[in-house]
C-alpha positions in Angstrom: 0.0 0.0 0.0 1.0 3.6 -0.6 2.3 5.8 2.2 -0.9 7.8 1.9 -3.0 4.8 2.8 -0.5 3.1 5.2 -2.0 2.5 8.5 -1.2 5.2 11.0 -2.2 3.6 14.3 0.6 1.1 14.7 0.2 -2.7 14.9 -0.9 -5.0 17.8 -0.1 -6.0 20.4 -0.8 -2.6 22.0 0.3 -1.6 25.5 -2.1 0.5 27.6 -0.2 1.9 30.5 -1.8 3.7 33.4 -5.4 2.8 32.6 -7.9 4.0 35.2 -11.2 2.1 34.8 -14.5 3.0 36.6 -17.0 0.1 36.1 -20.7 0.2 36.8 -22.5 -3.1 36.6 -26.1 -2.6 35.3 -28.9 -5.0 35.5 -30.1 -6.3 32.1 -32.8 -8.5 30.6 -31.3 -11.8 29.5 -33.5 -12.5 26.5 -32.7 -9.1 25.1 -29.0 -9.9 25.4 -29.4 -13.2 23.7 -31.3 -11.6 20.8 -28.4 -9.2 20.4 -25.9 -12.1 20.3 -28.0 -14.0 17.7 -28.4 -10.9 15.5 -24.8 -9.6 15.5 -22.5 -12.5 16.3 -24.3 -15.9 15.8 -24.8 -15.5 12.0 -21.8 -17.7 10.9 -20.6 -21.3 11.4 -21.6 -22.2 14.9 -19.1 -25.1 15.0 -16.6 -22.2 15.4 -18.5 -19.7 17.4 -21.8 -19.7 19.3 -22.1 -16.9 21.8 -24.3 -16.6 24.9 -24.6 -13.9 27.5 -22.7 -15.0 30.5 -24.7 -13.0 33.0 -27.8 -10.8 33.1 -25.7 -7.7 33.4 -24.1 -5.0 31.2 -20.9 -3.3 32.4 -20.8 0.5 31.8 -17.2 1.5 31.9 -15.4 4.9 31.9 -11.7 4.6 31.1 -8.8 7.0 31.0 -5.8 5.7 29.0 -2.6 7.4 30.2 -0.6 6.0 27.2 -1.4 3.8 24.2 1.3 2.5 21.9 2.4 -0.6 19.9 4.7 -3.1 21.5 6.1 -4.5 18.3 9.9 -4.3 18.2 10.0 -2.0 15.2 7.1 0.2 16.4 7.7 0.5 20.1 8.9 4.1 19.9 6.8 5.1 16.9 4.6 7.4 19.0 1.7 7.3 21.4 -1.7 8.7 22.1 -4.0 9.1 25.2 -7.7 9.0 25.3 -10.9 8.8 27.3 -13.4 6.1 26.5 -16.8 4.9 27.6 -18.5 1.6 26.6 -21.4 -0.7 27.4 -19.9 -4.3 27.6 -21.8 -7.5 27.5 -20.1 -10.5 29.2 -20.1 -13.5 26.9 -19.7 -17.2 27.1 -17.9 -18.3 23.9 -18.9 -21.8 22.9 -19.3 -23.9 19.8 -21.7 -26.4 18.4 -20.7 -30.1 18.7 -23.5 -32.3 17.4 -26.2 -29.8 18.4 -24.8 -29.3 21.9 -23.3 -26.1 23.1 -19.8 -26.6 24.4 -17.9 -23.9 26.4 -14.6 -22.5 25.0 -13.8 -19.2 26.7 -15.1 -16.1 28.4 -15.3 -13.0 26.3 -16.9 -9.6 26.1 -18.6 -7.5 23.3 -19.2 -3.8 23.3 -22.0 -2.7 20.9 -21.8 0.9 22.0 -18.3 2.5 22.5 -17.3 6.1 22.4 -13.8 7.7 22.5 -12.3 11.2 22.2 -9.3 10.2 20.0 -9.7 10.0 16.2 -7.0 7.5 15.6 -8.6 5.1 18.1 -11.7 5.2 16.0 -9.7 4.4 12.9 -7.8 1.5 14.5 -10.9 0.1 16.1 -13.1 0.1 13.1 -10.6 -0.9 10.4 -8.6 -3.5 12.2 -10.8 -5.2 14.9 -14.3 -4.1 14.0 -15.0 -2.0 17.1 -18.1 0.1 16.5 -16.3 3.2 17.9 -17.5 6.7 17.6 -16.1 10.1 18.6 -17.5 11.8 21.6 -16.9 14.8 23.9 -16.2 14.3 27.6 -17.2 17.2 29.7 -16.2 17.2 33.4 -18.7 18.9 35.6 -18.1 21.3 38.5 -19.5 20.1 41.8 -22.9 21.5 42.8 -21.9 21.7 46.5 -21.3 25.5 46.4 -24.0 26.1 43.8 -27.3 24.5 44.0 -26.6 23.2 47.5 -24.9 20.3 49.4 -28.1 18.2 49.4 -28.3 18.2 45.6 -27.2 15.4 43.3 -23.7 16.0 41.8 -23.1 16.0 38.1 -19.7 14.2 37.5 -19.4 13.6 33.7 -21.4 14.3 30.5 -20.7 12.4 27.3 -22.1 13.9 24.0 -21.8 12.5 20.5 -22.1 14.0 17.1 -25.6 13.1 15.8 -29.0 14.5 15.0 -31.4 16.0 17.5 -34.3 14.7 15.4 -33.1 12.1 12.7 -34.7 12.1 9.3 -35.8 15.8 9.6 -33.1 17.4 7.4 -31.1 18.7 10.4 -27.4 19.3 10.5 -25.5 17.0 12.9 -24.5 18.5 16.2 -23.3 17.3 19.6 -26.1 15.8 21.6 -25.9 14.6 25.2 -26.1 10.8 25.4 -24.9 9.7 28.8 -24.5 11.5 32.2 -23.0 10.2 35.4 -24.3 11.6 38.6 -23.6 11.0 42.3 -26.1 11.2 45.1 -25.6 13.8 48.0 -24.7 12.5 51.5 -26.9 9.7 52.6 -30.4 10.8 53.7 -32.3 7.9 55.1 -35.2 9.5 57.1 -36.7 11.5 54.3 -36.8 8.5 51.9 -37.9 5.8 54.3 -41.5 6.0 53.2 -40.9 5.6 49.5 -42.2 2.5 47.7 -40.1 -0.6 48.4 -38.9 -0.9 44.8 -37.6 2.7 44.6 -33.9 2.8 44.5 -33.8 5.4 47.3 -35.5 3.1 49.8 -33.3 1.5 52.5 -35.0 -1.8 51.7 -33.7 -1.6 48.1 -30.6 -3.7 48.8 -32.1 -6.8 50.4 -35.0 -6.8 47.8 -32.5 -6.4 45.0 -30.3 -9.2 46.2 -33.3 -11.5 46.4 -34.5 -10.6 43.0 -31.0 -11.0 41.4 -30.7 -14.6 42.8 -34.1 -15.4 41.4 -33.1 -14.0 38.0 -29.9 -16.0 38.0 -31.2 -19.4 39.0 -34.5 -19.3 37.1 -32.8 -19.0 33.8 -32.1 -22.4 32.2 -29.6 -20.9 29.7 -27.5 -19.3 32.5 -27.5 -22.6 34.6 -26.5 -24.6 31.5 -23.7 -22.0 30.6 -22.4 -22.1 34.2 -22.4 -25.9 34.2 -20.7 -26.2 30.8 -18.0 -23.7 31.9 -17.5 -25.6 35.1 -17.0 -28.9 33.1 -14.5 -27.1 30.8 -12.7 -25.4 33.7 -9.0 -25.9 34.0 -6.6 -24.1 36.4 -5.0 -21.0 34.8 -1.4 -21.6 33.7 0.4 -18.3 33.8 2.7 -19.5 31.1 0.3 -20.9 28.6 0.9 -19.8 24.9 -1.8 -17.0 24.9 -0.4 -15.6 28.1 2.9 -14.1 26.8 3.6 -12.0 29.8 3.2 -14.7 32.4 0.7 -12.5 34.3 -1.5 -14.1 37.0 -4.4 -12.4 35.4 -5.7 -14.6 32.6 -6.5 -13.0 29.2 -10.0 -12.8 28.0 -11.3 -12.3 24.5 -12.9 -9.2 23.0 -15.4 -10.0 20.3 -16.3 -7.7 17.4 -18.1 -7.7 14.0 -16.2 -6.5 10.9 -18.2 -5.8 7.8 -18.2 -3.9 4.5 -21.3 -3.0 2.4 -22.0 -4.2 -1.1 -21.8 -0.9 -3.0 -24.5 -2.1 -5.4 -26.7 -3.6 -2.7 -26.2 -1.7 0.6 -28.3 -4.1 2.5 -25.8 -6.9 1.8 -22.2 -7.4 2.9 -19.3 -8.1 0.6 -17.2 -8.9 3.6 -18.3 -10.0 7.1 -16.3 -11.5 9.9 -16.4 -12.0 13.6 -13.0 -11.3 15.2 -11.5 -12.0 18.6 -8.5 -10.4 20.3 -7.1 -11.1 23.8 -7.1 -8.4 26.5 -5.0 -8.9 29.6 -4.1 -7.1 32.7 -0.3 -7.1 33.2 -0.2 -5.3 36.5 -2.7 -4.0 38.9 -1.7 -0.9 40.8 -4.7 0.1 42.8 -8.4 -0.9 43.1 -11.4 -0.2 45.2 -15.1 0.3 45.4 -17.0 3.4 44.3 -19.0 4.6 47.2 -17.7 2.2 49.9 -19.3 4.2 52.7 -22.7 3.7 51.1 -22.0 0.0 50.7 -21.5 -0.3 54.4 -24.9 1.4 55.0 -26.7 -1.0 52.7 -26.7 1.0 49.4 -25.3 -1.3 46.7 -25.3 1.5 44.2 -22.6 3.5 46.0 -24.8 6.6 45.3 -24.0 6.6 41.6 -26.6 7.0 38.8 -26.1 6.5 35.1 -28.5 8.7 33.1 -29.0 7.6 29.5 -30.8 9.9 27.1 -32.9 7.9 24.7 -32.1 8.6 21.1 -33.3 6.8 17.9 -29.7 6.4 16.6 -28.4 5.0 19.9 -31.1 2.6 21.3 -28.8 1.6 24.2 -31.5 0.8 26.7 -33.7 -1.1 24.2 -30.9 -3.1 22.5 -29.3 -4.3 25.8 -32.6 -4.7 27.8 -31.3 -2.5 30.6 -33.4 -2.5 33.8 -34.3 1.1 34.5 -34.7 2.7 38.0 -36.4 5.9 37.0 -37.7 7.6 33.9 -37.6 11.3 33.3 -40.1 12.6 30.7 -39.4 16.2 31.4 -39.4 18.2 28.2 -36.8 20.9 27.8 -35.1 22.8 25.0 -32.7 19.9 24.3 -35.6 17.4 24.0 -38.0 19.5 21.9 -36.2 20.9 18.9 -38.0 21.8 15.7 -38.3 18.8 13.5 -37.1 20.5 10.4 -36.3 23.7 8.6 -36.6 25.1 5.1 -33.5 26.6 3.5 -33.2 29.2 0.8 -30.7 29.6 -2.0 -27.0 30.3 -1.7 -26.2 34.0 -1.0 -29.7 34.5 0.4 -29.9 31.7 2.9 -32.8 31.9 5.3 -34.1 29.4 7.9 -37.7 29.2 8.7 -39.2 26.7 11.2 -41.9 24.4 9.9 -45.5 25.1 11.0 -46.5 24.4 14.6 -48.3 21.1 14.0 -45.2 19.7 12.3 -42.8 21.2 14.8 -44.8 19.7 17.8 -43.1 16.5 18.9 -46.3 15.1 20.3 -45.9 11.8 22.1 -42.5 11.0 20.6 -40.5 13.0 23.1 -36.9 11.9 23.6 -36.5 11.4 27.4 -33.9 9.9 29.6 -33.8 6.9 32.0 -31.8 6.5 35.2 -29.9 3.3 35.8 -28.8 2.2 39.3 -25.5 0.2 39.2 -24.7 -2.6 41.6 -21.5 -2.4 43.5 -19.5 -0.1 41.1 -15.7 -0.4 41.4 -12.6 1.1 40.0 -9.1 -0.1 39.3 -5.8 1.2 37.9 -3.4 -1.0 36.0 -1.4 -1.7 32.9 -3.1 -3.7 30.1 -2.1 -5.3 26.8 -4.3 -5.8 23.8 -3.0 -8.6 21.6 -3.2 -9.7 18.0 -6.6 -10.5 16.8 -7.9 -13.6 14.9 -10.8 -14.0 12.5 -13.2 -16.5 14.0 -15.7 -16.7 11.1 -15.6 -14.9 7.8 -17.7 -14.5 4.7 -16.6 -13.1 1.4 -19.3 -14.1 -1.1 -17.8 -12.6 -4.2 -14.5 -14.5 -3.5 -16.3 -17.8 -3.6 -17.1 -18.4 0.1 -20.7 -18.3 1.2 -22.0 -19.3 4.6 -23.6 -22.7 3.9 -27.4 -22.4 3.5 -27.4 -18.7 4.1 -26.3 -17.0 0.8 -24.8 -13.5 0.8 -24.7 -12.2 4.4 -26.9 -9.3 5.5 -25.1 -6.0 6.4 -26.1 -5.2 10.0 -26.4 -1.4 10.1 -27.4 -1.5 13.8 -23.8 -2.5 14.7 -21.9 0.6 13.5 -23.9 2.4 10.8 -27.2 3.5 12.2 -26.4 7.1 11.3 -24.8 6.4 7.9 -27.0 7.4 4.8 -26.7 5.4 1.6 -26.5 6.6 -2.0 -27.6 8.1 -4.3 -26.7 11.4 -2.8 -27.9 14.8 -4.0 -26.2 18.1 -3.2 -28.4 20.8 -4.7 -26.3 23.7 -3.8 -22.6 22.7 -3.6 -19.7 25.2 -3.9 -16.4 23.8 -5.0 -13.0 25.5 -5.2 -10.5 23.9 -7.5 -6.8 24.6 -7.1 -4.3 23.0 -9.6 -1.1 22.4 -7.6 2.1 21.8 -9.6 3.6 18.4 -8.9 6.3 15.9 -10.0 5.0 13.5 -12.7 7.5 10.9 -11.5 6.3 11.0 -7.9 2.6 10.8 -9.0 3.3 8.0 -11.4 5.1 6.0 -8.7 2.1 6.5 -6.5 -0.3 5.2 -9.2 2.0 2.3 -9.9 2.1 1.4 -6.2 -1.7 1.4 -6.0 -2.5 -0.3 -9.3 0.5 -2.6 -10.1 -1.3 -5.8 -9.4 -4.8 -4.5 -9.7 -7.0 -5.5 -12.7 -8.4 -2.0 -13.1 -6.7 -0.8 -16.3 -4.2 1.8 -17.5 -4.0 5.3 -16.0 -2.3 8.4 -17.7 -1.6 11.5 -15.8 -2.5 15.0 -16.9 -1.2 16.9 -18.9 -1.3 14.1 -21.4 1.1 15.8 -23.8 3.7 16.6 -21.2 7.2 15.6 -22.3 9.0 16.5 -19.0 8.3 16.0 -15.3 5.2 18.3 -15.2 1.9 17.2 -13.7 -0.6 18.6 -11.2 -2.7 17.6 -8.2 -6.2 18.9 -8.1 -7.1 20.2 -4.6 -10.9 20.4 -4.3 -12.4 22.2 -1.3 -16.2 21.8 -1.1 -18.9 23.3 1.0 -22.5 22.1 1.2 -25.4 23.1 3.3 -28.1 21.0 1.7 -28.0 17.3 0.9 -30.2 14.2 0.8 -29.7 10.5 0.6 -31.5 7.8 -1.3 -31.7 5.5 1.8 -31.5 6.3 5.5 -31.7 10.0 4.9 -30.8 10.8 8.5 -29.8 14.4 8.0 -27.0 16.7 6.8 -23.9 14.8 7.7 -21.1 17.1 6.5 -20.4 20.7 5.6 -16.8 21.0 4.5 -14.4 18.6 2.8 -10.8 18.9 1.4 -9.8 16.4 -1.3 -6.6 15.8 -3.1 -7.3 14.2 -6.5 -5.2 13.0 -9.4 -6.8 13.8 -12.8 -6.2 10.9 -15.2 -7.3 9.3 -18.4 -8.5 5.8 -17.5 -8.6 2.9 -19.9 -10.3 -0.1 -18.3 -9.2 -3.6 -19.3 -10.6 -4.6 -22.7 -11.8 -1.0 -23.5 -10.9 0.5 -26.8 -11.0 4.1 -25.6 -10.4 5.6 -22.2 -12.4 8.1 -20.2 -11.4 11.0 -18.0 -11.6 10.4 -14.2 -10.3 11.5 -10.8 -8.3 9.2 -8.4 -8.6 10.2 -4.8 -5.2 10.4 -3.1 -6.3 11.5 0.4 -9.2 13.5 1.8 -10.3 15.2 5.0 -13.8 15.7 6.3 -15.1 18.0 9.0 -17.3 15.5 10.9 -17.0 12.0 12.4 -20.2 11.0 10.5 -18.7 12.1 7.2 -15.6 10.0 7.7 -17.7 6.9 8.5 -19.9 7.6 5.5 -16.8 7.8 3.3 -15.3 4.6 4.6 -18.6 2.8 3.8 -19.3 4.4 0.4 -16.2 6.3 -0.6 -12.5 6.6 -0.5 -10.2 6.8 2.5 -11.0 9.9 4.5 -9.1 11.4 7.5 -11.0 13.1 10.3 -10.1 16.8 10.3 -11.3 20.2 11.5 -11.7 22.7 8.7 -11.9 26.3 10.0 -12.7 29.6 8.4 -10.2 31.8 10.3 -10.9 35.4 11.5 -10.3 38.0 8.8 -7.0 39.9 9.3 -8.2 42.9 7.3 -8.8 45.0 10.4 -5.8 43.5 12.2 -2.2 44.7 12.7 -0.9 46.0 9.4 -4.2 45.3 7.8 -4.3 44.0 4.2 -0.5 43.8 4.1 -0.7 40.8 6.4 -2.5 38.5 4.0 -6.0 37.1 4.6 -6.4 33.5 5.8 -9.3 31.7 4.0 -8.8 28.2 5.4 -7.2 26.3 8.2 -7.1 22.5 8.3 -6.1 20.6 11.4 -6.0 16.9 12.2 -4.3 14.4 14.5 -0.6 14.2 13.8 2.6 12.8 15.2 5.2 15.7 15.2 8.0 13.1 14.9 8.3 9.3 14.5 10.2 6.8 16.6 11.0 9.1 19.5 8.0 8.4 21.7 6.2 11.6 20.7 2.5 12.1 21.6 0.0 12.6 18.8 -1.7 16.0 18.9 -4.1 18.1 17.0 -1.9 20.0 14.6 -2.3 22.6 11.8 -1.4 21.0 8.4 -2.8 23.3 5.8 -3.3 27.0 5.5 -4.7 28.9 2.4 -4.5 32.6 2.3 -4.6 35.6 -0.1 -1.3 37.3 -0.2 -1.2 40.8 1.1 -0.5 42.4 -2.2 -3.5 40.7 -3.8 -5.9 43.4 -4.8 -8.7 44.0 -7.1 -11.5 41.7 -8.4 -10.7 38.2 -9.5 -10.3 37.6 -13.2 -13.4 35.9 -14.5 -11.5 34.2 -17.4 -13.2 32.2 -20.0 -12.6 28.6 -18.9 -13.8 25.6 -20.8 -17.1 25.7 -22.7 -20.2 25.3 -20.6 -21.7 21.8 -20.3 -25.4 22.5 -19.9 -26.5 18.8 -20.0 -24.4 18.0 -16.9 -20.7 17.2 -16.5 -20.5 13.4 -15.8 -17.3 12.2 -14.3 -16.2 9.0 -12.4 -14.0 9.1 -9.3 -11.9 6.0 -8.7 -11.6 5.1 -5.0 -10.4 2.3 -2.8 -11.8 0.5 0.3 -9.7 -1.7 2.6 -10.4 -4.0 5.4 -7.3 -4.7 7.4 -6.2 -8.0 9.0 -7.1 -8.3 12.7 -3.7 -9.8 13.4 -1.5 -7.4 11.3 -3.0 -4.1 10.1 -0.2 -3.8 7.5 -1.9 -6.8 5.8 -5.3 -6.7 4.1 -8.2 -9.0 4.6 -10.3 -7.4 1.8 -9.7 -4.7 -0.7 -11.9 -3.2 -3.4 -11.5 -0.7 -6.2 -14.7 1.0 -7.3 -16.0 4.1 -9.1 -18.3 6.8 -7.9 -20.5 8.1 -10.7 -20.9 11.8 -10.2 -22.9 14.3 -12.3 -22.5 18.1 -11.9 -25.2 20.4 -13.3 -24.0 24.0 -13.9 -25.9 27.0 -12.5 -28.5 28.7 -14.6 -27.6 32.0 -16.3 -24.2 32.1 -14.5 -20.6 31.3 -15.6 -19.8 27.6 -15.2 -16.3 28.3 -13.7 -15.1 31.5 -12.3 -11.4 32.3 -11.5 -10.5 33.1 -8.0 -8.0 35.6 -6.7 -4.4 34.5 -6.4 -4.0 32.2 -3.5 -1.1 30.7 -1.5 -0.9 27.4 0.3 1.2 26.9 3.4 1.6 23.1 4.0 3.0 22.0 7.4 5.1 18.8 7.0 4.6 15.8 9.4 6.1 12.4 8.8 4.1 9.5 7.3 0.8 9.9 5.4 0.6 13.6 6.4 3.8 14.6 4.6 1.6 15.9 1.7 4.4 17.7 -0.1 6.7 14.7 -0.3 4.0 12.0 -0.9 2.3 14.0 -3.7 5.5 15.5 -5.1 4.2 19.0 -4.9 6.4 21.8 -6.3 7.4 24.3 -3.7 7.7 28.0 -4.3 9.6 28.4 -1.0 10.1 27.1 2.5 10.0 28.5 6.0 12.1 26.9 8.7 11.4 29.4 11.5 8.3 31.3 12.6 7.0 33.3 9.7 7.9 37.0 9.8 4.9 38.0 7.8 2.0 38.9 10.2 -1.0 36.7 10.2 0.7 33.4 9.5 0.9 30.5 11.9 3.8 28.2 12.7 3.9 25.1 14.9 7.5 24.0 14.8 7.4 22.1 11.5 8.9 22.9 8.1 6.4 24.9 6.1 6.2 24.5 2.3 4.9 27.4 0.2 2.9 26.1 -2.8 1.4 28.4 -5.4 -1.5 27.0 -7.5 -1.2 27.1 -11.3 -4.8 28.3 -11.3 -7.7 28.7 -8.9 -11.3 28.5 -9.9 -14.6 28.0 -8.2 -18.2 27.2 -9.0 -21.6 26.6 -7.4 -23.6 23.7 -8.9 -25.9 20.8 -8.3 -24.0 17.6 -7.7 -25.6 14.1 -7.9 -23.7 11.1 -6.6 -25.6 8.6 -8.7 -24.1 5.2 -8.0 -21.1 3.3 -6.8 -19.8 0.5 -9.1 -17.3 -2.2 -7.9 -14.5 -2.8 -10.4 -12.1 -5.3 -8.7 -11.8 -7.0 -5.3 -9.0 -8.7 -3.5 -9.5 -11.3 -0.8 -7.6 -14.3 0.5 -8.2 -15.9 -2.9 -6.4 -13.1 -4.8 -7.7 -10.5 -7.2 -10.9 -10.8 -9.0 -12.1 -8.4 -11.7 -15.9 -7.9 -11.6 -18.1 -7.6 -14.7 -19.3 -4.0 -14.6 -20.5 -1.5 -17.3 -17.7 0.7 -18.6 -17.5 4.1 -16.9 -18.7 7.1 -18.7 -17.4 10.7 -18.6 -18.3 13.8 -20.5 -15.7 14.5 -23.2 -15.3 18.1 -22.1 -14.0 16.9 -18.7 -10.6 16.5 -20.5 -10.8 20.2 -21.6 -11.4 21.2 -17.9 -8.3 19.2 -16.8 -6.2 20.6 -19.6 -7.3 24.1 -18.7 -6.5 23.7 -15.0 -3.2 22.0 -15.4 -1.5 23.5 -18.4 0.2 26.8 -17.6 -0.2 28.1 -21.1 -4.0 27.8 -20.8 -4.4 29.5 -17.5 -6.2 32.8 -17.5 -4.0 35.9 -17.2 -3.3 37.1 -13.7 -4.1 33.9 -11.8 -1.0 31.8 -12.4 
C-alpha cells in the first residue's frame, strides 16, 4: 500500500499503560442480550463460534488511558496517544456447536456501544478489529456543592456524541448529550424511608434487589446450562500458557467484534463480514477499590451513583441491551423538543424558517432519559495489553465463500452504521474551489504504480497528457455544502466541508478501446465523524479533520498587508516518528490571499459550458485490514463513484478566484503531503513566519502556489457506486461491470486547469 494509505495507528499488540477504569454493573434482561448475540454474532458457522450472554448484566465502563502504543519491536517508539473512553460491555460465554450441543470454549466480552475522544482510536478500532467506535466529547462537571446546595445530586461527567437532534428531519449534525454520570448527595435515610419498596432510594432496596437477582440467575435455564458447561471445561489457569505471553497471573479474555463492508450495489448486503476476537489482559494492577464504599456499608449497593442515558433513535442503548431502569424522566426541555425540520433558501440569500407548529410539535414522541442504578460499582488502575486478533468466522461471497445455506450475508447497520446514509446522494447547492497544484510527474506515477501494479483496473495516464517532461498537477478540491439528501437512511445533513486531493487521469479499463477521464482520490479530509464513517462505507479513505474559516485579518495589525487566511485544516498528527512523541491536533494546511493581492478576480473564459451535466467518475479504494496485522489486508476493493455536476443557470460555469497561496506543514508519514504527492514548492519556511497573520507550529512549512484557482456553485448528484475489482484471500478478481462514462469536455477542464499556457491571465 502507498504511504498515503499506510495504517497510522501502529500494529498489535498494544500496551495500555496507566489505565484507570471505573466500572458500573447494570442489570439487564437476559432474552434481550441473547437476541443481540443472535443478531450480530451468531450468523456464521456455529461449529466455530456460538455466543451466549454470561450474566444478566451489562458493564458500563469509563476509562482513561494514560498512554497507548504498539509493543512491536519495530514500532515500540513510533509514537503514542492518550484518550478517554466509555462503553457498554456484554459479558459472553464463547462456545461452539458439537453435534447440536453447546460446548464452552472461553469467556469474552462484546461492546456494541463504544465512544472515544481520539480520532486514531476510531480508525484503528473500526478498520482492524471491527470495534463500533464513535467520537465523543467528555465534559467534566463542576461540583454543585457550592452552587445548588450540598443536598443536591452532583453531576460528574457528561458524554455527548455527534448526531442529529431529530433524525430524518433534514437537520445538521450537532453534539447531543447521550450519557450523564451523577452521584447522590450525602446519605439521607429519614426523608426517603416511606418511598415505595422498589424505589432505588428506599433503604430496603438492597435486600430486595439481592433476592430478585438470585431469582433472575437461577430461574434462567440458559444461565444454569452455561455455568455448568463452563465448570465442566474449567482448568486451572497456567500463567505460562501460549496465549499468556507476559506470564501474568491475570488470565487473558477475548474481546469479540463484528467487521463488515457493504456491497456498494446492494447496501443491504455485505461483501465482507467477519467475527473477530482479540485477547485483552491485565499485566499489573496498581490500585483498586469500590466506588461509594461508605454507602455499601450502610446498605446501598449503588454507591450513590446513577447513570442517566438519554434515549435517542440512533443509539437505542436501553432497548438493545434490555437495561433494567430505575427511573424515567419525561421532562421536556429545550434539548428534547427541537423543531423537527427547517426550510433553507438559496445560496447567497440563505434563510431558515421553522416548519408550521403542527409539524414542529413533537407530540408523544418525546426523547426522554432513563436513570440506571449500578450494583457495587468499582474502580481499578493498571497496565493492560491488547494482543493480535484472529478471524473467527468470515464470509466473502464474491470471492467464492458463502455461509452454507445462508447465501450472501446481511449487512447489519445496527452495529456501527445507524447514522450512515446510503447513496444516491444529492447536493443541490454545492460550492467547489479547484486549485491546480504543480507536482512531479515521476512521484505521482510512482504513487499510481504502487496502487495499481497488481490491480486489474486498467491503465491510467496523468495530466497533462502531452507533457514531455516532469510536469503534472494535483487537483485540490475544497467543497462546502449546506443542503443534501440520501436515497436511503436520509438521517440528516452529515457534513459541511471537505478537502480532497485528486489525481486527474485518463483511465482505460481492461478490454476497452477508448479511455475516459476520471479522478483518483489520493487523500481526503472531512469535518465530521459521521462524514468519515460515510466515506469509509461508500467512498475513499478519509481522514478526520477540522476545517476552519479563520478570523479575517483585514482589520488586524498592518491590515491588508498581512494577507488574509481563508482556510485552516487541522488533524491528529505525530510531530515526529520513533521518538515516543505524543499525537496531537496540529495545523497541516493554510490557504491565504497574499497581502499584495488586490482587485476583483479575473473571470477568465474557462472551458465551454456543459449544460447537460458534467458526468465524471471518481476511482476510489476501500480496505479491510487484518485483525492480526494491520499492514496486511483481509479485503480490498477498487470502485468508481459516478458523479454528475449540473451547472448553475444563467451564470458562468467556472469563475477564476484571486491569487492564493498554500502553506503546508510537514509531518512524517501519510501527512507529509508535499513529499507524498510530489508538490512543487515556491519556497520554504524553517522558523516562525515574519509576515503577520501566518501561523507556525514547529514544522517545516512549504509554500505552494497554484497554477490556477477557480470556483463554481452547482448541483451535484452522486448517482451510483460500481465495484470494479476486489481482493480477498483468494487473490484479485475483476468484476463484470458496465464501462465508466465521462463527459468528453472533462478533459478540456483538466487541460485548462493544469496546463500553464492555458491558465487565464493574472491567476498563475
